[in-house]
C-alpha positions in Angstrom: -6.4 -15.4 -9.5 -3.5 -17.5 -10.9 -0.1 -16.2 -9.9 -1.5 -14.2 -7.0 -0.9 -14.6 -3.3 -2.5 -13.4 0.0 -0.9 -10.5 1.8 1.6 -11.4 4.5 0.6 -10.4 8.0 3.1 -7.5 7.9 1.7 -6.2 4.6 -1.9 -6.5 5.9 -1.0 -4.6 9.0 0.4 -1.7 7.0 -2.6 -1.7 4.7 -4.9 -1.6 7.7 -2.9 1.3 9.1 -3.3 3.2 5.8 -7.0 2.5 5.9 -7.4 3.6 9.5 -7.8 7.2 8.3 -11.2 8.5 7.5 -11.7 9.7 3.9 -14.3 9.3 1.1 -14.6 5.7 0.0 -12.5 4.2 2.8 -15.4 1.8 3.9 -15.3 0.2 0.5 -11.5 -0.1 0.5 -11.6 -1.6 4.0 -14.0 -4.3 2.6 -11.7 -4.9 -0.3 -8.7 -5.2 2.0 -10.3 -8.3 3.6 -9.8 -10.3 0.4 -7.3 -8.4 -1.7 -4.5 -10.5 -3.2 -1.0 -9.5 -4.3 -0.4 -9.9 -8.1 3.1 -8.5 -8.3 5.7 -6.2 -6.9 8.6 -4.0 -7.7 11.7 -5.5 -9.3 14.1 -3.3 -7.3 13.8 -5.3 -4.1 11.6 -2.9 -2.2 8.4 -4.2 -0.7 6.0 -2.4 -3.1 3.1 -4.6 -4.0 0.4 -4.5 -6.7 -3.1 -5.8 -6.2 -4.1 -5.8 -9.9 -2.4 -5.9 -13.2 -2.3 -2.8 -15.4 -2.3 0.1 -12.9 -4.1 2.6 -15.1 -5.6 5.9 -13.9 -4.1 5.7 -10.4 -5.3 8.0 -7.6 -3.4 8.4 -4.3 -5.9 8.0 -1.4 -3.6 7.8 1.6 0.0 8.1 2.6 1.8 7.3 5.8 5.2 8.8 6.7 7.9 7.3 8.8 10.1 10.4 9.3 12.7 8.5 11.4 13.6 6.4 8.4 12.7 8.9 5.6 10.1 6.5 4.2 6.6 7.0 3.0 4.0 4.4 2.2 1.5 5.3 -0.6 -1.8 3.7 -1.2 -3.3 3.9 -4.7 -6.7 3.0 -6.2 -7.7 2.7 -9.8 -10.3 4.9 -11.6 -12.9 2.2 -10.7 -12.2 2.6 -7.0 -10.4 -0.7 -6.5 -7.2 -1.1 -4.6 -4.3 -1.0 -7.0 -1.0 -0.8 -5.2 0.8 -0.1 -1.9 4.1 1.5 -2.6 7.1 2.4 -0.5 9.1 5.6 -1.3 12.5 6.2 0.4 15.5 8.5 0.1 18.4 6.2 1.0 20.6 4.6 -1.6 19.5 1.0 -1.2 15.8 0.1 -1.2 14.4 -1.2 2.1 13.3 -4.8 1.9 10.2 -4.4 4.2 7.5 -1.9 4.9 7.9 0.1 8.1 6.1 -1.1 11.2 2.5 0.2 11.3 3.0 1.9 14.7 5.8 4.0 13.2 3.5 5.4 10.4 1.7 8.7 10.6 -1.3 8.4 8.2 -2.6 11.2 6.1 -5.6 10.8 3.8 -5.2 12.5 0.4 
């Protein structure tokens, strides 16, 4: 896809951590994760990434909290079941520039 890029090793590690939980459809998402590409991100400077354009009909499938830094990583899929975005939510004034380390995340399927 023009204008897209592969996930960085750090992004891939966080995505893998989110997909380590068992929930309906996770096997298909794990297969997608092997080849998913980044098509964009957030303009605020946070590490949020999008895997497809349009982000319509989003459904939260997993979240991972990093309580020590008041951060949560959210994984969304589209209505068609494809990976859509991996977003970082935080409570500090300035946006973090990177995702938390995977080992610092406690994953919860939604």
